[in-house]
N, C-alpha and C positions, 0 to 999 in steps of 0.2 A: 794212896795220896802222894802226889808228886813233890819232890823236894825242890829247894830254891833254885838249884842249878837247872833242872828241867823247865821250871816255870819261867826263868829269865831267858832261856834258850827259845822257848815257844813264843815269848813276847817279841823277841827280835825277828823271828820268822814271820809273825803276824804283821809286824810293822814293815816288812819288806826289806829288812836290813841284810838278810841272808836268804839264799835261794832254798828251794825245797830239798834239792840234792844235798846241799851243805848241812841243812838242818837234820836230815835223816842220817847222814854219815856221822855227825857229831854225836847224835843221840845214841846211835848203835855202839859207837866206840865207848861212850861214857857208861852205858849199861853193862858192857862187857867188863869194864874195869871195876864197876861196883860188884859184879859177881865174883871176880877174882879176889877182891878184898874180903868178901864174905867167906869164901872157901879158905883162904889163908888165915882168916881170923886174926889179923894183925890189929893191935889197939889203935894204931895211927899209921898211915902210909907216909913214909919218908920220901920226899920228892928227890928223884935222881934225874939225871939228864935224859930227856926223851919221855918223862912221865909227867903227870898232872898233879897239882896241889890238891889237898883236900878242901881248900878254900873255895867257896862258891864263885866269887867274882874272879879270883886268880885262875880257877879251873876253866871257866868259860872263855876268858880272854886268851888263855894258853891254847885251848882247842881251836878257837876261832882263828888265832894267828897261824897255827899249823895248817888249817884248812885253807886259809887265804893264800898261803905260799903254794899249796898244791894247785889251787885254782889259777894262780899266776902262771904256772907252767902251761896249764891248759889254754889260757887266754892267748898265748903266743900263736896258737893254731888259728885263732879267730882274728887277731890283729897282728899279722906278721910285719906290717909296715911300722909298728911302733912296739919295740920289745920292752919298753919301760911301762907299758900299761899294767896296772895292778888290779886286783879284784875289787878293791875299794873304789877305783876310779872308773870301772867299766860302765856303771850305771849312767854316770854323767856323760861318758863318751858316746854311749849309744844314743842318748837324746840329742847331743850336739850334732851327730851325724845321721839323724833319723831320715834325712832326705836320700841317703844312700841305701838302696834296697838290699844290696848284698850284705853290708854290715849289719843292717837292721835284722835280717833273717838269721845271721849267724849268732847274734847276741840276744835273740828273742827270749830265751829261757833265763837269761841273766838280768834283763832290764825290768822284769815285772812278772805278773802272773794273771791268769784269768779268774774272774769271780762271777759265778752265776747262782742266783737264788730266787725263790718264790715264796711268798708269805711274809713273815716278820723277819727282816734282815738287818744286821748291823755290820757295816763295812769299815774295817780299820783304816786309819790313815796310811798313806804309802803310795807306791807306784804300781800300776797294773797295765797289762796289755789290753784286756777287754773286760768291761763290766756290764752285765745284763741282769736287771733285777725288776721284779714286779711284786706288788703288794704294799706293805708298809716298810719303807726303807729308811734307815738312819746311817749317815756317814759321819764318823768321828774324826775330826781334824781335816787337814788338807789332803787332797788326792790328786794324782796325775795319771792319765791313762791315754791310750791311743783312741779308744772308743768307749763311750758311756751311754747306755740306754736304760731309762727307768720309766716304768708305767705304774701308776698308782699314787701313793703318797710318799713324798720324799722330804726329809729334813737333813740338812747338812750343816755341821757346826763350823766349817771353814770354807776354803776356796776350792773350786773344782776347775781343773785344767785338763783338757783333752782335745785331740784333733777333731773328733766328731762327737757332738753332745746332743742327746734327744730326751726331752721330758714329755710325758703324757699324763695328765692328771693334776695333782697339786704338788708344788715344789716350793720350799722355803729354804733359801740359801743365805746364811749369815754373812758369808764372805762374797767373793766374786765368782763369776762364771766366765771362763776364758777358753776360747777354742777357735778353730778355723771355720767349722760349720756348726751352727747352733739352731736348734728348732724346739719350739715349746708349744704345746696345745693344752690349754686349761688355765690354771692359776699359777702365776709365778711371782714370788717375792725374792728380790736379790739386791745386794748392795750395788753391784756393777755388772753389766754384761758387755763383754768385749770380744769381737771376732771379725772374720772376713765376711761371711755370709750369715745373716741372722734373720730367722723367721719366727715371729711371735704371734700367737693367736689365743684369744681368751681375755683374761683379766691380768694385766701386767702392772706390777708396782716395783719400780727400780729407780735408784737415784741417777745412775748414768748408764747410757747405752751408746757404745762406740763401735762402728763397723764400716766396712766398705759398702755393702749392700744390705739395707735393712727394710723388711716388710712387716707391717703390723696390721692385724685384723682383730678388732675388739675394742677394749678400753685400755688406756694406758695412763699411769700417773708417775711423774718423776721430775727431775730438775734439769737434766742436760741430755741432749741427743745429738750425736755427730756422725755424719755418713757422707759417702760420695753420692749415693743414690738412696732416696727415701720414699717409700710408698706406704700410705696409711688408708685403711678403710675403717672408720670409727663407728663403733656401735655402743651407745651409752655416753656418759660424760667422761671426758678425758682432760688432762691438764699437764702441761710441761712449762718449765721456766724459759728454756732456750733451745732452739733448733738451729743447727749449722749443717748445711749440706749443699753440694753443687746443684742437685736436682731434688726438688721437694714437691710431692704430690699428696695432698690431704683431702680425702673425700669422705662423705658420710654414707653409711649403709642405708639402703632404702627398704622400707617395710611395706605394709598394705597401702595400695593406691600410690606407691612410689614416694611415700612421705619419708623425709629424713629421720633417722633414728639415732644419729650420733652428733655430738658437739665437741669441739676442741677449744680449750682456753689456753693461750700461750702468751708469754710476755713479749718475746722477740723471735723473729725468724730471719736468718741470713742465708742467702743462696744466689745462684745464677738464674736458673729457671724454676719458677715457683708457681704452683697452682693450689688454691685453697678454696674450700667450701664449708660452710657451717663452722667457721672459725672466728673466735673473738680474740683479737691480738692488739697489743699496744703499739708494736712497731714491726714493719716488714721492710727488708731491704734486699733488692735483687736487680739483675739486669733485665730480665723479662718476667713480669709478674701478671698473673691472671687471677682475678678474684671472682669466684663463682657465686652461687646463691647463698643467702642467709649468713653473710659475713658482716662483722662490725669491727672496723680497723681504725685505730686512732691516727696512725700516720704510716704512709708508704713512701719509700724512696726508690725510684726505678727509672730505667731508661725507656722501656716499653711497658705500657700498662693497659690492661683491659679489665673493666669492672661490670659485673652484672647489675641490672636495675634493681634487683632484689637485695642488694647489699648497700652498706653505708660506709663511706670513708670520710673522716673528718679533715684530714690534711694530706695533700699529695705534693711531693718534691720531685721534680724532674731532674734527672742527672745528665 
């Protein structure tokens, strides 16, 4: 049965607060000292300069402090341009300079760790390099990674941040999903999705979606969507409160005999170039607006407007 010292040390390692090398070094040195105490059979070890207290918290802090000083010396080899860099600061430094490939490679072992699993997996909060998981996956707390890929069932208690994010299957995220490239196929429930390139397919339920380029295929329910370019192919019933984008294209998927299979209900759409079909909207405002088939719009404000004979517009305001 492990004592409190080893338990607390292992918790720090699992949270990503210390590296694997530091963890193994501290554990080895601690076990060596325990063995020495057993041999000497001293009733209580008196702390001297250079030794560790018998106290659990004092011992682990002392050992970590000494290990961090040792790591500081090693860090000068990785960051010669900044001799003041400490072990506690390296993690933040690596992420701030992630665009520099040279520094990223040198600090790779200190900024996170890889995590791979299949089956029933529980991933602790912290920072990682690469996460690859399949099966039933649970993420405890917030995580940050360079790349995350999950296939199967995912439940995340907090926020997920990664450069590249890929979900396949069913994903429920209590917090946000933030990344450069985000793709999802299946079912996604999240508070907010924010990225540069976002591709969503299946059934999406999300309060906010914000990105540069966003494509959606399937059904979507939420309150706010903002993008530079937006493409949607709706299948089933979808609804949003507000859409803001420079270029908006909303189409319905077609089934047997090319019948429309999707509908979109939205309160307001703002953009420059807008194309909609099978949309029920209260208000649309844009420079160039094209209304395709099966649309019912209360009011449109546009400079250039084209409307299908199979759609109905109650009020038109020319800008």
